[in-house]
C-alpha positions, 0 to 999 in steps of 0.5 A, spaced: 843 919 059 836 917 062 833 911 058 826 908 059 827 900 060 823 895 063 826 888 066 823 881 065 821 878 072 822 871 070 819 865 074 826 864 077 827 871 079 820 871 082 822 865 086 829 868 088 825 874 091 822 870 096 828 867 098 832 869 104 839 872 103 843 878 103 849 881 099 856 878 102 853 872 106 850 876 111 843 873 112 837 875 116 830 873 118 825 874 112 830 877 108 830 877 100 835 879 095 834 879 088 838 876 083 843 881 079 845 883 072 848 888 069 845 895 070 844 900 065 846 906 069 853 908 070 856 908 077 863 909 075 862 916 074 859 917 081 862 919 088 870 917 090 869 913 096 872 916 102 870 911 107 867 905 103 865 898 105 859 901 108 854 896 111 847 898 109 840 895 111 833 895 108 827 894 111 821 893 106 814 894 108 811 889 103 814 884 098 807 882 095 807 885 088 811 886 082 813 893 084 816 892 090 819 885 087 822 890 082 824 895 086 828 890 090 831 887 084 834 893 082 837 895 089 840 889 089 843 889 082 846 896 083 849 894 090 852 888 087 856 894 082 857 898 088 860 892 092 865 890 086 867 898 086 868 898 094 863 903 096 859 898 100 861 891 103 854 888 104 846 889 103 841 886 107 834 886 105 828 884 110 820 885 109 816 887 114 809 884 111 806 890 112 806 890 120 809 896 123 812 892 130 815 887 125 819 893 122 820 896 128 824 890 130 828 890 124 830 897 125 832 895 132 836 889 129 840 893 124 842 898 130 844 892 134 848 889 128 852 896 127 849 897 120 852 904 117 845 906 114 838 904 114 834 904 108 826 904 110 820 903 106 815 905 111 809 901 113 806 908 117 807 915 117 808 915 124 808 908 127 816 908 126 818 914 129 821 911 136 825 906 132 827 912 127 829 916 133 833 910 136 837 910 130 839 917 130 841 917 137 845 911 135 848 916 130 846 912 124 843 915 118 836 913 115 834 914 108 826 913 107 824 911 100 817 909 096 812 909 101 814 915 105 815 920 108 814 919 115 813 925 120 819 925 124 825 930 122 832 929 124 839 931 121 840 924 120 833 922 117 833 923 109 827 922 105 826 920 098 819 921 096 814 921 091 808 926 091 803 921 091 797 926 091 800 929 085 800 922 081 793 920 083 791 927 081 794 927 074 791 920 073 784 922 075 784 929 071 786 925 065 780 920 066 775 925 067 777 929 061 777 922 057 770 921 059 768 928 057 767 931 065 761 927 067 760 920 069 761 914 074 768 912 076 771 907 080 777 908 085 781 902 086 785 903 093 791 900 096 792 898 103 788 902 108 792 906 113 798 907 109 801 913 107 801 912 100 793 910 100 791 916 104 795 921 099 793 918 093 786 918 095 787 925 097 789 926 089 783 923 087 779 928 091 783 934 089 782 932 082 774 931 082 773 938 085 774 941 078 769 935 076 763 936 080 759 931 075 764 925 076 761 921 081 765 915 085 760 909 085 765 905 088 771 905 092 775 898 093 781 896 097 785 891 093 792 892 097 795 893 090 794 886 088 791 884 081 787 878 084 784 882 090 782 887 085 779 882 080 775 878 085 772 885 088 770 888 081 767 881 079 762 882 085 761 890 085 760 891 077 754 887 077 751 892 082 752 898 078 748 901 072 754 904 068 761 905 069 765 910 065 772 910 068 777 907 073 783 910 077 787 905 080 794 906 085 797 901 081 798 893 081 791 892 078 790 896 072 790 889 067 785 886 072 780 891 072 780 890 064 779 883 065 773 884 070 770 889 065 770 884 060 768 878 064 762 883 066 760 884 059 762 891 057 763 892 050 765 899 051 770 899 056 771 905 061 777 909 061 782 905 065 788 909 068 794 904 067 799 903 072 805 902 068 805 894 069 807 890 063 800 886 063 796 893 062 801 896 057 802 890 053 794 890 052 793 897 051 798 897 045 796 890 042 789 888 044 785 895 046 780 897 042 782 902 036 783 909 038 783 907 046 785 913 049 787 913 057 794 915 061 798 910 065 803 912 071 806 910 077 812 910 081 819 909 078 821 902 082 828 904 080 828 908 087 831 902 090 837 903 086 837 910 087 837 910 094 844 906 094 847 911 090 844 916 095 846 912 101 853 912 099 853 920 098 850 921 105 856 916 108 861 920 104 859 926 107 856 929 101 851 935 102 845 931 101 838 934 102 834 931 107 828 931 103 828 929 095 823 928 090 823 922 086 820 923 079 814 919 076 813 915 069 807 916 065 805 913 058 801 916 053 797 913 047 802 916 042 808 912 046 804 906 048 807 902 042 814 902 045 811 897 050 808 892 046 813 886 047 813 887 055 812 881 059 806 881 064 810 883 070 815 888 067 814 895 070 816 901 066 822 905 069 827 910 067 834 909 070 839 914 072 847 915 072 850 917 079 851 924 076 844 925 074 842 923 081 847 928 084 844 933 080 837 932 078 835 929 085 840 931 090 841 937 087 849 937 088 853 940 082 
């Protein structure tokens, strides 16, 4: 059964995410593995291990916000379970710090070190193609997650993708409806040049085609970080006469709330949330009475999902090359459930291995 939960990322956990390390003692430069705890998913009902003890490498394009940290944490938790059950021998997590050349080198290192499968959260749609091709030539499957897809196709390339266009379009349409179909909005973007940012911006544009009286009065790149968003908004808001709404790609929704309050807004704009605990808790406990908006984001449990899919691929299951990962949305009628979330929590839905097989991989 799917279960909506959130994880408390305390100081010690965040500190551990910055450290170097991997499961089963393998280390790598710039590695990061979260601490483990009991997972709410049931892995025992999944595949029977036909090969087992697989060695998996994960290169994450970024580790600088709570989403990626949470994703790595859940990935490590599930890996620890799969190690105990004999499916995986080790997982090494490395971060590329948004540098494609670094990520290419990490992929090539995994090839040389004989990893059985490489999971990639890509920096770019196309910059990694040569390294992915090398991986396929070596007979090593690649599983692209989170910030994909990439534009390279091969029988050994599997992609677990979010439809970022759909996410941004859904959030933007809700904001436009809440402001009555006309007014001024701000668009908080992510990191320029990334697939996620490009696709989410396209989603905003798609939605606005149906709302000709809604105008974007400012686009701000925040790298999905709260501190950058608040600093930039503090500079921009005094130059604008009126802002009625704001859409964000994630990681900075509560920073937007703080910026508007600092700017003296007594009638807060409709701010689309990002499923972070800081925003959801504010909406549930501190927002003006009747404040209506939407909160939505990618599900950071995709890192955990990728470990189950990786085992299925290596065990020879009929896994499709492209799979959709569902989003999580929170609406006004359900926000009270999040009143006690810690600021760095991210709302998630977990899945059992059987649910991943049936709902995501489409294996009956």
